[in-house]
C-alpha positions as CSV (number, residue, x, y, z in Angstrom):
1,X,-30.9,8.2,6.1
2,X,-31.0,8.9,2.2
3,X,-29.2,6.6,0.1
4,X,-25.7,5.5,1.2
5,X,-22.5,7.4,-0.5
6,X,-20.2,4.7,0.5
7,X,-20.4,1.5,-2.4
8,X,-20.5,-1.0,0.3
9,X,-23.2,0.2,2.5
10,X,-25.3,1.2,-0.7
11,X,-24.6,-2.6,-2.0
12,X,-25.9,-3.9,1.3
13,X,-29.2,-1.8,1.6
14,X,-29.7,-2.5,-2.2
15,X,-29.5,-6.1,-1.1
16,X,-31.2,-6.6,1.9
17,X,-28.4,-6.8,4.3
18,X,-29.1,-4.6,6.8
19,X,-31.1,-5.0,9.9
20,X,-29.5,-2.9,12.9
21,X,-26.3,-0.5,12.6
22,X,-24.9,2.0,15.5
23,X,-24.6,5.0,13.9
24,X,-25.2,4.2,10.0
25,X,-24.3,8.1,8.7
26,X,-21.2,8.4,10.7
27,X,-20.2,4.6,9.6
28,X,-21.3,5.8,5.9
29,X,-18.6,8.9,6.3
30,X,-15.8,6.8,7.4
31,X,-16.3,3.8,4.5
32,X,-16.0,7.2,2.1
33,X,-12.7,8.2,3.4
34,X,-11.1,5.0,2.4
35,X,-10.6,1.0,3.1
36,X,-11.7,0.0,6.1
37,X,-11.3,-3.0,8.3
38,X,-14.1,-5.1,9.4
39,X,-14.6,-8.5,11.0
40,X,-16.9,-10.7,11.3
41,X,-16.4,-13.7,13.9
42,X,-16.9,-17.5,13.4
43,X,-16.6,-20.0,16.2
44,X,-15.3,-23.6,15.2
45,X,-18.3,-25.6,17.3
46,X,-17.9,-27.7,13.6
47,X,-15.6,-28.3,10.9
48,X,-17.7,-26.5,8.3
49,X,-19.7,-23.7,8.3
50,X,-23.5,-24.2,7.3
51,X,-25.8,-22.0,4.8
52,X,-26.8,-20.0,8.0
53,X,-23.5,-18.7,8.1
54,X,-23.8,-17.5,4.4
55,X,-25.1,-14.1,4.8
56,X,-22.4,-13.2,6.9
57,X,-19.6,-14.7,4.4
58,X,-21.2,-12.9,1.8
59,X,-21.2,-9.7,4.0
60,X,-17.5,-10.4,4.0
61,X,-17.6,-10.9,0.2
62,X,-19.1,-7.5,-0.6
63,X,-16.9,-5.4,1.7
64,X,-13.4,-7.2,-0.2
65,X,-15.1,-6.3,-3.4
66,X,-16.2,-2.8,-2.5
67,X,-12.6,-1.7,-1.3
68,X,-12.2,-2.7,2.1
69,X,-10.5,-5.4,4.1
70,X,-12.3,-8.3,5.6
71,X,-10.4,-9.5,8.9
72,X,-11.8,-13.2,9.7
73,X,-12.3,-14.0,13.4
74,X,-11.8,-17.8,14.1
75,X,-13.0,-18.2,17.6
76,X,-10.5,-20.6,19.1
77,X,-10.3,-19.1,22.3
78,X,-14.1,-18.3,22.8
79,X,-15.3,-22.1,21.4
80,X,-13.7,-23.0,24.5
81,X,-16.9,-21.4,26.1
82,X,-19.6,-21.6,23.5
83,X,-22.0,-18.6,22.5
84,X,-24.9,-19.0,24.7
85,X,-26.8,-16.5,22.7
86,X,-30.6,-17.7,22.3
87,X,-29.7,-21.1,23.4
88,X,-31.7,-23.4,25.7
89,X,-29.1,-25.2,26.8
90,X,-25.0,-24.9,27.5
91,X,-23.1,-25.9,24.3
92,X,-20.8,-29.2,24.7
93,X,-17.3,-28.1,25.7
94,X,-14.7,-28.7,23.3
95,X,-11.3,-30.0,23.4
96,X,-8.3,-28.1,22.3
97,X,-7.3,-30.7,19.2
98,X,-11.2,-30.6,18.2
99,X,-11.3,-26.8,17.8
100,X,-8.0,-27.0,15.7
101,X,-9.4,-29.5,13.3
102,X,-12.8,-27.5,13.1
103,X,-10.7,-24.2,12.5
104,X,-8.6,-25.6,9.4
105,X,-12.3,-26.1,8.1
106,X,-13.4,-23.1,8.3
107,X,-10.7,-22.0,6.8
108,X,-11.2,-23.9,3.7
109,X,-14.6,-22.2,3.4
110,X,-13.5,-18.7,3.4
111,X,-10.6,-19.7,1.0
112,X,-13.2,-20.2,-1.7
113,X,-15.1,-16.5,-1.1
114,X,-12.3,-14.6,-0.1
115,X,-9.1,-13.4,-1.7
116,X,-6.1,-13.7,1.3
117,X,-2.8,-12.1,1.2
118,X,-0.7,-9.0,2.6
119,X,-2.5,-6.0,0.6
120,X,-4.8,-3.3,1.8
121,X,-7.8,-4.7,0.8
122,X,-6.8,-8.7,1.0
123,X,-8.3,-10.5,3.8
124,X,-6.2,-12.0,7.0
125,X,-7.6,-14.6,9.8
126,X,-7.2,-14.2,13.2
127,X,-7.7,-16.6,16.2
128,X,-8.8,-15.1,19.6
129,X,-7.3,-17.8,21.3
130,X,-3.7,-15.7,20.4
131,X,-5.3,-13.2,23.2
132,X,-7.3,-15.0,25.3
133,X,-5.3,-17.8,26.2
134,X,-3.0,-15.8,28.1
135,X,-5.2,-13.5,30.0
136,X,-4.7,-13.7,33.8
137,X,-7.9,-13.8,35.4
138,X,-7.3,-11.9,38.3
139,X,-5.8,-8.6,36.5
140,X,-8.1,-9.2,33.5
141,X,-11.3,-8.8,36.2
142,X,-9.7,-5.6,37.6
143,X,-8.9,-3.6,34.2
144,X,-11.9,-4.7,32.1
145,X,-14.9,-5.9,34.8
146,X,-15.4,-2.6,36.4
147,X,-16.9,-1.4,32.7
148,X,-19.4,-4.3,32.7
149,X,-22.4,-4.2,34.8
150,X,-24.3,-7.5,35.9
151,X,-27.5,-5.2,35.3
152,X,-26.9,-4.3,31.9
153,X,-25.7,-8.3,31.0
154,X,-29.0,-9.3,32.4
155,X,-30.9,-6.8,30.4
156,X,-30.0,-8.6,26.5
157,X,-32.2,-10.7,24.8
158,X,-29.9,-13.8,24.8
159,X,-29.5,-13.8,28.2
160,X,-33.1,-12.9,29.7
161,X,-34.9,-15.3,27.9
162,X,-32.9,-18.2,29.0
163,X,-33.6,-17.0,32.8
164,X,-36.9,-16.2,31.7
165,X,-37.4,-19.6,30.9
166,X,-35.6,-20.9,34.2
167,X,-32.8,-22.6,32.0
168,X,-29.4,-22.3,33.9
169,X,-26.6,-19.9,32.7
170,X,-23.1,-21.0,33.8
171,X,-20.5,-18.7,34.9
172,X,-18.6,-19.9,31.8
173,X,-21.5,-18.8,29.5
174,X,-21.9,-15.6,31.2
175,X,-18.3,-14.6,30.4
176,X,-18.6,-14.8,27.1
177,X,-20.2,-11.6,25.8
178,X,-17.0,-10.1,28.3
179,X,-14.8,-11.9,26.2
180,X,-16.4,-10.8,22.7
181,X,-16.2,-7.3,23.4
182,X,-12.7,-7.6,24.4
183,X,-12.3,-9.4,21.1
184,X,-13.1,-6.1,19.4
185,X,-11.0,-3.6,21.6
186,X,-7.9,-6.0,21.0
187,X,-9.1,-5.8,17.4
188,X,-9.3,-2.1,16.8
189,X,-6.0,-2.2,18.7
190,X,-3.6,-4.3,16.8
191,X,-5.5,-4.7,13.5
192,X,-7.1,-0.9,12.8
193,X,-10.6,-2.9,13.0
194,X,-13.3,-0.2,13.1
195,X,-16.8,-2.0,12.2
196,X,-18.2,-5.6,13.6
197,X,-20.7,-6.9,11.9
198,X,-22.8,-10.4,12.4
199,X,-26.4,-11.6,12.4
200,X,-29.3,-10.2,14.4
201,X,-28.4,-12.6,17.4
202,X,-25.0,-10.8,18.1
203,X,-26.2,-7.5,18.9
204,X,-25.9,-6.8,22.2
205,X,-22.4,-8.9,21.7
206,X,-21.3,-6.3,19.1
207,X,-22.6,-3.3,21.4
208,X,-20.6,-4.5,24.3
209,X,-17.8,-4.1,22.4
210,X,-18.1,-0.6,21.2
211,X,-18.8,0.7,24.1
212,X,-15.4,-1.1,25.9
213,X,-13.4,0.6,23.7
214,X,-14.7,3.7,24.0
215,X,-14.8,3.8,27.3
216,X,-11.0,2.7,27.6
217,X,-9.5,3.8,24.1
218,X,-12.3,6.6,23.5
219,X,-12.4,5.4,20.4
220,X,-15.3,5.4,18.0
221,X,-16.0,1.7,16.4
222,X,-19.2,0.8,14.5
223,X,-21.6,-2.5,14.8
224,X,-23.9,-3.5,12.1
225,X,-26.3,-6.8,11.6
226,X,-27.6,-8.7,9.4
227,X,-31.4,-10.2,9.7
228,X,-31.6,-13.8,10.7
229,X,-33.0,-15.6,7.7
230,X,-36.0,-17.8,7.3
231,X,-37.5,-19.4,4.4
232,X,-40.4,-18.4,3.2
233,X,-42.3,-21.3,5.2
234,X,-40.3,-20.1,8.5
235,X,-37.5,-22.7,8.4
236,X,-34.3,-21.8,9.5
237,X,-31.8,-21.3,6.8
238,X,-29.4,-23.9,7.3
239,X,-30.7,-26.9,7.9
240,X,-33.2,-29.2,6.1
241,X,-35.3,-32.8,6.6
242,X,-31.9,-34.4,5.7
243,X,-29.5,-32.7,7.5
244,X,-27.5,-29.3,7.6
245,X,-26.8,-27.8,3.6
246,X,-22.7,-27.2,4.9
247,X,-20.1,-25.5,2.7
248,X,-17.5,-27.7,2.7
249,X,-17.9,-30.5,0.0
250,X,-16.7,-33.3,2.1
251,X,-20.0,-33.1,4.0
252,X,-22.0,-32.2,1.6
253,X,-21.3,-33.0,-2.3
254,X,-21.6,-30.0,-4.9
255,X,-24.6,-31.6,-6.4
256,X,-26.6,-32.0,-3.5
257,X,-25.6,-28.3,-2.7
258,X,-26.7,-27.1,-6.0
259,X,-29.8,-29.4,-5.9
260,X,-30.8,-27.5,-2.5
261,X,-30.8,-23.7,-4.4
262,X,-32.8,-25.7,-7.3
263,X,-35.2,-26.9,-4.4
264,X,-36.2,-23.6,-2.9
265,X,-39.5,-22.5,-2.4
266,X,-40.9,-20.2,-5.3
267,X,-41.0,-17.1,-2.9
268,X,-37.6,-17.4,-1.7
269,X,-35.9,-16.9,-4.9
270,X,-35.7,-12.9,-5.5
271,X,-35.1,-12.7,-2.0
272,X,-32.2,-15.4,-2.3
273,X,-30.7,-14.2,-5.9
274,X,-29.9,-10.9,-3.9
275,X,-28.5,-12.4,-1.1
276,X,-26.4,-15.2,-2.1
277,X,-25.3,-14.0,-6.1
278,X,-23.4,-11.8,-7.5
279,X,-26.0,-11.1,-9.9
280,X,-26.6,-7.6,-11.5
281,X,-29.7,-6.4,-9.6
282,X,-31.8,-5.7,-12.9
283,X,-31.1,-9.5,-13.7
284,X,-32.3,-10.6,-10.1
285,X,-35.8,-8.3,-10.6
286,X,-36.4,-9.7,-14.0
287,X,-35.5,-13.4,-12.7
288,X,-38.0,-12.7,-9.5
289,X,-40.5,-11.4,-12.0
290,X,-41.1,-15.4,-13.4
291,X,-44.0,-17.4,-12.3
292,X,-45.4,-20.5,-13.1
293,X,-43.1,-23.3,-15.1
294,X,-40.5,-20.3,-15.9
295,X,-39.8,-19.7,-12.2
296,X,-37.4,-22.9,-12.7
297,X,-34.9,-20.8,-15.0
298,X,-34.2,-18.5,-12.0
299,X,-34.1,-21.4,-9.6
300,X,-31.2,-23.0,-12.2
301,X,-29.8,-20.0,-11.9
302,X,-29.7,-19.3,-8.4
303,X,-28.5,-23.1,-8.1
304,X,-25.7,-22.5,-10.8
305,X,-24.4,-19.3,-9.1
306,X,-24.7,-20.2,-5.5
307,X,-22.5,-23.3,-6.2
308,X,-20.1,-21.7,-8.6
309,X,-18.9,-19.1,-5.4
310,X,-19.2,-22.5,-2.6
311,X,-17.5,-24.8,-4.8
312,X,-15.9,-23.4,-8.4
313,X,-16.8,-23.1,-11.9
314,X,-16.5,-26.9,-12.7
315,X,-18.3,-28.3,-9.9
316,X,-21.4,-26.5,-10.7
317,X,-21.1,-27.4,-14.3
318,X,-20.6,-30.8,-13.3
319,X,-23.9,-30.8,-10.7
320,X,-26.1,-29.2,-13.2
321,X,-25.3,-31.8,-15.7
322,X,-25.9,-34.4,-13.1
323,X,-29.2,-33.1,-12.8
324,X,-29.8,-33.1,-16.0
325,X,-29.1,-36.6,-17.0
326,X,-30.8,-37.9,-13.9
327,X,-33.9,-35.7,-14.5
328,X,-33.9,-35.5,-18.6
329,X,-31.9,-38.9,-19.1
330,X,-32.8,-40.9,-16.6
331,X,-29.2,-42.5,-16.3
332,X,-27.2,-43.2,-13.0
333,X,-25.7,-40.2,-13.3
334,X,-22.2,-40.4,-11.7
335,X,-21.9,-37.1,-8.8
336,X,-25.4,-38.6,-7.1
337,X,-24.8,-38.8,-3.4
338,X,-23.8,-42.6,-2.8
339,X,-23.2,-45.3,-0.7
340,X,-21.5,-48.9,-0.3
341,X,-23.1,-52.0,0.3
342,X,-21.5,-55.1,0.5
343,X,-22.5,-58.1,-1.5
344,X,-22.9,-60.1,1.5
345,X,-25.2,-57.4,3.3
346,X,-27.3,-57.8,0.4
347,X,-27.4,-61.2,-0.1
348,X,-28.0,-61.9,3.7
349,X,-31.4,-59.8,3.0
350,X,-31.5,-56.0,2.8
351,X,-35.1,-54.8,2.6
352,X,-36.1,-51.2,0.6
353,X,-37.3,-49.4,3.8
354,X,-34.0,-50.5,5.6
355,X,-31.8,-49.2,2.2
356,X,-34.0,-45.6,2.4
357,X,-32.5,-45.2,5.7
358,X,-29.2,-46.2,5.0
359,X,-29.3,-43.9,2.6
360,X,-30.0,-40.9,4.7
361,X,-33.7,-40.6,2.8
362,X,-35.7,-41.8,5.6
363,X,-34.8,-41.1,9.1
364,X,-36.5,-44.8,10.5
365,X,-37.6,-48.0,8.9
366,X,-41.8,-46.8,10.3
367,X,-41.0,-43.6,8.1
368,X,-39.8,-45.3,5.0
369,X,-42.7,-47.3,5.0
370,X,-44.8,-44.5,5.7
371,X,-43.2,-42.8,2.2
372,X,-43.7,-46.3,0.5
373,X,-47.7,-46.0,1.1
374,X,-47.7,-42.5,-0.1
375,X,-46.2,-43.5,-3.1
376,X,-43.0,-41.7,-2.4
377,X,-39.8,-43.8,-2.9
378,X,-39.0,-45.3,-6.3
379,X,-36.4,-47.9,-6.8
380,X,-34.7,-47.7,-10.1
381,X,-37.2,-45.7,-11.4
382,X,-40.0,-47.9,-10.4
383,X,-42.5,-47.5,-7.7
384,X,-41.9,-48.8,-5.0
385,X,-44.8,-51.4,-3.6
386,X,-44.0,-53.0,-0.5
387,X,-40.8,-51.5,1.7
388,X,-40.3,-54.3,3.0
389,X,-40.0,-56.2,-0.1
390,X,-35.9,-57.6,-0.2
391,X,-33.6,-56.2,-2.6
392,X,-31.8,-58.5,-4.8
393,X,-29.1,-58.6,-6.9
394,X,-31.2,-58.7,-10.2
395,X,-32.3,-55.0,-9.3
396,X,-28.6,-54.0,-10.1
397,X,-27.7,-51.8,-12.8
398,X,-24.1,-52.0,-13.6
399,X,-23.1,-53.1,-10.0
400,X,-25.8,-50.0,-8.4
401,X,-29.1,-49.1,-7.2
402,X,-31.1,-46.1,-7.4
403,X,-32.7,-44.5,-4.6
404,X,-35.4,-41.9,-5.6
405,X,-37.5,-40.0,-2.7
406,X,-40.3,-37.8,-4.4
407,X,-38.7,-36.3,-7.7
408,X,-35.5,-35.0,-6.9
409,X,-33.9,-36.9,-4.0
410,X,-31.5,-39.5,-5.2
411,X,-28.9,-41.6,-3.9
412,X,-26.9,-44.4,-5.4
413,X,-26.1,-47.8,-3.5
414,X,-22.9,-49.5,-4.9
415,X,-22.6,-53.0,-4.1
416,X,-19.0,-54.3,-3.8
417,X,-18.0,-57.7,-3.2
């Protein structure tokens, strides 16, 4: 289609958020008529989201900024099953108490990206356990099961790939797509949702919901998916060698979050500025043209803007200042990731290799030794010559040690009695 009329679809198109849409022209027309309620579902499988979900979160944020109503669906019910889409094995089953704790952590993330309230474009949070838990199995099957054929369900990539690999798909998991379709029907009835959004791996589940609403309520609903993101090196967004890039500060410090964006590949900078910041596109274009050493300016702006959205202005400025002091002044700056070590542990004999593992800078002592052999580790700024060298009280500066791997990964080791 030509340039969308609605501000929301125009923004998503320009910034690279759209992968598929069930009827883009009709959705554009509907969005142009006034506020639309749209939702994305998030299962409570962990107590935080990581940046692999950030495209979805930013989609909801742009929806609200363009005058529409975001509905955040927490999958308190579907989390009891776990989405089998494109997974090789079943997810571990979670109990109700853990799901509730995880859901609280997810709500904390959304509170920073969306404005919640009772207004026409204020975001709301709903939990599908409210309507899935009370369902009676036989009446549900009689009323809704006739609208799903096994033939069609087996045709979806998320199911077909599991079966082609001869990996088991349980009856419990097979029900997931039916329950997600029922979510869309329920939200269209009670929250006036006309649009479900999600990653491209959710296309089949979204289409199921649209078809169910058309068959039962003769209601037109829409689906829109975003591309599944990888870095320019082909790595999946959301994880690094040292672990997941979480959005909650309790799981990953704002400094480490800032550093992730500061260290992205040059080829990813312009794309990430479009997706993960709200900078005007002409500024994104200017920054995307920088090369050589100048690209560092764009990376620092990306880090500041992404961290400001996730953790607030003050945390972003503190993270940038910590980075400046660490890299320019060489200080043991407050705000660096840190671990604690007792004086007894230090006195009993701990090696650099052991500390690198404890600090999460190496996965194993053998990996730590390889780092040292390749001149990749420093203690208090000095190159480590032998990974098995004991660390002593004489290495302490103001009661701490600073471990460094490469140029940008630092951890402070605080030693206390």
